[in-house]
Legacy VTK file of the C-alpha trace (Angstrom):
# vtk DataFile Version 3.0
C-alpha trace
ASCII
DATASET POLYDATA
POINTS 355 float
0.000 0.000 0.000
1.843 3.085 -1.257
-0.757 5.785 -1.753
-0.158 7.969 1.315
0.855 11.621 1.159
3.158 11.613 4.210
1.998 15.000 5.494
3.763 14.644 8.871
7.112 14.485 7.042
6.756 17.855 5.360
8.833 19.583 4.036
10.854 16.535 2.877
7.668 14.695 1.956
5.701 16.563 -0.705
2.819 15.899 -3.076
5.308 15.165 -5.863
7.466 12.851 -3.761
5.890 11.596 -0.500
7.852 9.783 2.182
7.436 6.217 0.835
9.621 7.239 -2.123
12.290 8.951 0.002
15.533 7.554 1.388
15.229 8.533 5.035
17.242 5.769 6.696
20.399 4.384 5.101
20.329 3.041 1.571
17.186 2.646 -0.508
13.840 4.372 -0.360
11.148 3.176 2.013
9.202 1.334 -0.683
12.386 -0.255 -2.020
13.290 -1.467 1.451
9.773 -2.829 1.988
10.003 -4.904 -1.186
13.577 -5.975 -0.474
12.960 -7.245 3.069
10.376 -9.808 1.892
12.316 -11.082 -1.142
13.044 -14.375 0.621
9.301 -15.042 0.813
7.903 -12.953 -2.033
10.142 -12.060 -4.993
9.545 -8.648 -6.514
8.031 -10.262 -9.598
5.100 -11.220 -7.325
4.770 -7.848 -5.624
1.703 -5.697 -6.312
1.714 -1.983 -5.544
-1.414 0.140 -5.120
-0.532 3.820 -5.208
-1.762 7.205 -6.335
-2.223 7.598 -10.094
0.458 10.284 -10.160
3.043 8.001 -8.503
2.845 5.056 -10.922
5.918 6.154 -12.870
7.880 6.636 -9.629
7.011 3.085 -8.574
8.120 1.750 -11.954
11.415 3.589 -11.590
12.079 2.545 -7.995
10.841 -1.066 -8.347
11.854 -2.076 -11.893
11.398 -5.799 -11.164
7.691 -5.365 -10.385
5.597 -6.084 -13.513
3.813 -3.005 -14.845
0.469 -4.822 -14.728
0.969 -5.218 -10.950
1.065 -1.460 -10.332
-2.381 -0.002 -9.724
-2.902 3.767 -9.812
-5.746 5.094 -7.672
-7.531 8.041 -9.340
-8.902 9.185 -5.963
-7.919 8.360 -2.378
-10.531 6.099 -0.792
-8.692 4.743 2.278
-7.428 1.151 2.600
-10.449 -1.107 1.963
-10.719 -0.352 -1.794
-6.948 -0.774 -2.086
-7.155 -4.261 -0.559
-10.276 -5.155 -2.560
-8.812 -4.385 -5.984
-5.515 -6.108 -5.162
-7.362 -9.196 -3.891
-9.531 -9.380 -7.000
-6.526 -9.070 -9.310
-4.582 -11.713 -7.397
-7.577 -14.036 -7.289
-7.960 -13.826 -11.045
-4.299 -14.810 -11.432
-4.374 -17.538 -8.781
-7.546 -18.523 -6.865
-5.335 -20.032 -4.129
-3.136 -16.943 -3.708
-2.205 -15.799 -0.196
-1.843 -12.039 0.223
0.572 -10.246 2.504
-0.634 -6.642 2.842
2.108 -4.201 3.880
2.301 -0.417 4.156
5.189 0.832 2.018
6.484 3.316 4.597
7.389 1.264 7.674
10.902 0.756 9.018
11.966 -2.677 10.306
15.423 -3.351 11.723
15.330 -7.168 12.036
14.375 -8.504 8.610
15.028 -12.145 9.466
12.749 -12.052 12.511
10.092 -10.177 10.543
10.024 -12.873 7.876
9.718 -15.559 10.567
6.577 -13.881 11.898
5.216 -13.569 8.362
5.758 -17.315 7.818
3.680 -18.069 10.919
0.914 -15.743 9.740
0.940 -17.303 6.266
0.613 -20.810 7.746
-2.395 -19.706 9.797
-3.964 -17.974 6.787
-3.588 -21.156 4.724
-5.264 -23.280 7.407
-8.771 -22.017 6.671
-10.830 -18.871 6.163
-8.663 -16.891 8.557
-7.770 -13.217 8.630
-4.398 -12.673 10.278
-2.714 -9.477 11.416
0.680 -8.729 12.906
0.620 -7.113 16.345
3.579 -5.362 17.945
4.493 -5.947 21.590
4.140 -2.482 23.169
7.081 -1.142 25.157
5.391 2.058 26.369
1.852 3.443 26.867
1.508 4.817 23.323
-1.534 6.963 22.464
-0.662 7.302 18.776
-1.489 3.712 17.757
-4.601 1.595 17.638
-4.477 -1.629 19.674
-5.397 -5.276 19.174
-6.767 -7.235 22.134
-5.535 -10.803 21.839
-6.998 -13.837 23.593
-3.910 -15.286 25.245
-5.663 -18.269 26.804
-6.279 -20.022 23.473
-3.014 -19.515 21.625
-1.746 -21.777 18.824
1.777 -22.198 17.477
2.700 -21.884 13.799
6.303 -21.826 12.556
7.364 -21.596 16.215
5.379 -18.375 16.749
2.263 -17.955 18.858
-1.011 -16.986 17.205
-3.980 -15.701 19.217
-7.643 -15.110 18.378
-8.514 -11.407 18.355
-11.077 -10.270 20.915
-11.344 -6.699 19.686
-9.697 -3.822 17.886
-9.318 -0.670 19.966
-9.050 2.907 18.749
-6.139 5.135 19.796
-6.512 5.399 23.598
-5.923 8.181 26.098
-2.812 7.860 28.244
-4.541 6.144 31.183
-6.137 3.541 28.928
-2.812 3.023 27.161
-1.188 2.293 30.526
-3.908 -0.246 31.282
-3.326 -1.915 27.895
0.409 -2.105 28.559
-0.029 -3.524 32.078
-2.505 -6.188 30.932
0.032 -7.872 28.638
-2.517 -9.014 26.059
-2.821 -5.842 23.974
-0.651 -5.204 20.932
-0.073 -2.222 18.682
-1.981 -2.485 15.424
0.746 -2.522 12.751
-1.612 -2.304 9.769
-0.109 -5.479 8.262
-2.455 -8.282 7.180
-2.210 -11.816 5.820
-5.051 -13.827 4.241
-5.978 -15.679 1.096
-7.403 -13.580 -1.721
-10.454 -15.850 -1.728
-11.093 -15.373 2.003
-10.821 -11.589 2.038
-13.098 -11.294 -0.995
-15.673 -13.436 0.810
-15.420 -11.049 3.780
-16.048 -8.101 1.470
-19.151 -9.932 0.263
-20.393 -10.227 3.865
-19.488 -6.823 5.289
-19.079 -4.456 2.305
-21.406 -6.031 -0.270
-21.628 -2.958 -2.510
-17.850 -2.748 -2.757
-17.704 -6.485 -3.414
-20.045 -6.166 -6.405
-18.107 -3.140 -7.660
-14.730 -4.850 -7.444
-16.067 -7.999 -9.113
-17.283 -5.847 -11.977
-13.877 -4.155 -12.156
-12.219 -7.560 -12.181
-13.676 -8.312 -15.594
-11.426 -5.713 -17.211
-8.337 -5.344 -15.030
-6.108 -7.541 -17.181
-7.279 -6.335 -20.580
-7.522 -3.204 -22.667
-10.066 -1.828 -20.182
-7.635 -1.932 -17.237
-7.476 1.791 -16.548
-11.186 2.373 -17.154
-12.075 -0.544 -14.844
-9.881 0.804 -12.044
-11.229 4.339 -12.417
-14.857 3.218 -12.499
-14.348 1.138 -9.350
-12.667 3.912 -7.373
-15.158 6.588 -8.310
-18.071 4.317 -7.371
-16.883 2.742 -4.101
-17.094 4.253 -0.643
-14.104 5.483 1.346
-13.504 3.181 4.324
-10.556 1.572 6.084
-9.980 -2.174 6.021
-9.969 -2.123 9.839
-13.384 -0.506 10.154
-14.965 -2.069 7.075
-13.830 -5.674 7.559
-11.566 -6.497 10.503
-13.816 -5.153 13.275
-16.744 -7.245 11.985
-15.142 -10.504 10.844
-15.303 -13.639 13.016
-12.116 -15.561 12.290
-9.482 -12.946 13.062
-6.087 -13.779 14.568
-2.999 -11.867 15.670
0.653 -12.878 15.587
2.432 -10.804 18.264
5.841 -9.828 16.925
9.090 -8.158 17.917
11.352 -7.200 15.014
12.320 -3.556 15.426
9.156 -2.075 13.938
8.496 1.635 13.539
5.659 3.101 11.474
7.756 6.257 10.880
4.800 8.493 11.581
6.633 11.769 12.186
10.011 13.460 12.565
10.120 11.999 16.085
10.544 8.568 14.508
13.330 9.906 12.285
15.094 11.114 15.423
14.542 7.824 17.271
15.971 5.816 14.364
18.899 8.118 13.576
22.539 7.781 14.608
23.242 10.143 17.509
26.352 12.035 18.557
27.613 12.197 22.141
24.935 14.787 22.988
22.113 12.813 21.427
21.858 14.984 18.309
21.004 13.402 14.951
22.837 15.300 12.216
21.837 14.904 8.564
23.821 17.914 7.402
27.237 18.571 5.881
28.007 21.284 8.428
26.494 21.808 11.871
27.657 23.244 15.187
26.030 23.093 18.620
26.274 24.947 21.900
24.481 23.621 24.982
22.114 21.713 22.711
21.103 18.065 22.850
18.595 15.525 21.528
17.896 17.502 18.350
17.272 16.368 14.762
19.004 18.422 12.063
18.480 17.769 8.334
19.569 20.089 5.526
19.891 19.860 1.743
21.597 23.157 0.867
24.935 22.590 2.574
24.482 25.775 4.630
26.029 25.836 8.078
23.391 25.099 10.733
24.159 26.324 14.258
21.983 25.422 17.217
22.267 27.183 20.589
20.519 26.247 23.817
17.918 23.918 22.313
16.775 20.445 23.287
14.326 18.128 21.522
13.943 20.260 18.395
13.792 19.296 14.713
15.239 21.606 12.055
14.509 20.373 8.531
15.613 22.424 5.517
14.761 21.677 1.896
15.162 23.737 -1.263
11.839 25.476 -0.722
11.099 25.427 3.000
12.406 25.255 6.565
10.603 23.483 9.387
11.423 24.126 13.044
9.410 22.170 15.595
9.608 20.560 18.991
9.996 16.824 18.469
7.236 16.099 20.972
4.892 18.193 18.818
5.960 16.638 15.498
2.509 15.107 14.885
1.211 18.675 14.486
3.193 19.186 11.274
0.030 17.987 9.552
-1.638 21.209 10.763
0.990 23.257 8.919
0.325 21.234 5.771
-3.388 21.965 6.137
-2.663 25.695 6.401
-0.572 25.517 3.237
-3.432 23.771 1.439
-5.869 26.486 2.461
-3.651 29.378 1.300
-3.448 29.663 -2.483
-0.114 31.510 -2.293
1.420 28.780 -0.103
0.321 25.684 -2.020
3.494 25.781 -4.081
5.388 24.642 -0.967
3.415 21.387 -0.660
LINES 1 356
355 0 1 2 3 4 5 6 7 8 9 10 11 12 13 14 15 16 17 18 19 20 21 22 23 24 25 26 27 28 29 30 31 32 33 34 35 36 37 38 39 40 41 42 43 44 45 46 47 48 49 50 51 52 53 54 55 56 57 58 59 60 61 62 63 64 65 66 67 68 69 70 71 72 73 74 75 76 77 78 79 80 81 82 83 84 85 86 87 88 89 90 91 92 93 94 95 96 97 98 99 100 101 102 103 104 105 106 107 108 109 110 111 112 113 114 115 116 117 118 119 120 121 122 123 124 125 126 127 128 129 130 131 132 133 134 135 136 137 138 139 140 141 142 143 144 145 146 147 148 149 150 151 152 153 154 155 156 157 158 159 160 161 162 163 164 165 166 167 168 169 170 171 172 173 174 175 176 177 178 179 180 181 182 183 184 185 186 187 188 189 190 191 192 193 194 195 196 197 198 199 200 201 202 203 204 205 206 207 208 209 210 211 212 213 214 215 216 217 218 219 220 221 222 223 224 225 226 227 228 229 230 231 232 233 234 235 236 237 238 239 240 241 242 243 244 245 246 247 248 249 250 251 252 253 254 255 256 257 258 259 260 261 262 263 264 265 266 267 268 269 270 271 272 273 274 275 276 277 278 279 280 281 282 283 284 285 286 287 288 289 290 291 292 293 294 295 296 297 298 299 300 301 302 303 304 305 306 307 308 309 310 311 312 313 314 315 316 317 318 319 320 321 322 323 324 325 326 327 328 329 330 331 332 333 334 335 336 337 338 339 340 341 342 343 344 345 346 347 348 349 350 351 352 353 354
């Protein structure tokens, strides 16, 4: 899933080149690293990318091994359920027994080998029957920025040496007190937004819980691999409702399971994540700049493109991000609010050029 706009990573992430197509950590862009880390299970020839219409050429450039027919351009953003539906229908038409691994293109994972081991367990469970499987993340703090999955620990199973639990419920992003309760209970996991199921099973769930979308995607399926490919995709997206896969399917389905995992996961939701994942100097500063000096300053994130000298005096926990067209200065603990700046830019005709 590569259709996001990455507003919290402005000004690096822009409408022309959002964060999934940027190289923020080491070598490779985020989408390239997502495809690369699963190559042992899923070669890039079997990868499908659903993205914004305007990013199709970028995907082709960054993932040249992915067949062009496997890159779907969304004409309008309609959240994650339509994205999953069209991918499932296309995969089902290729292989009625296909198992899908649904991954956001903009996550960072440090332990690829462990991640693939958890995926293998989820795939085994998905193959066992009409099961919907998700990957949960063991929480290490009372986080209010993530949704949670409540697992049923008492009836766990083991697949590929990993435990799999039935899901009791999905929980929205909690307040801090509720997040502490989730952490203390030991049977709540962060919702990673990663899913594993057979194409056949998820399409059946669309038929049960989003029947209109099911009929629409089945109609689109008649033309997705022919001359009517683009028209079929456009007709589907303009007709279907906008709804997330969590709300539209997962919260209503019966056979839902979670594989709790630990593999160095970060959803890279803001500049705070970039700081957390960056290499730090002796004062805890992350420096992505050719030239930078500090005085009585620590735990800051500095990123520049121009090569200008950046000097920071008396600051702690601040991000300074400079691009060709803009400079962002924000407290790292307020980095989620960058989206508010992006909204202001959208609303001001003179400022839209900076998006």
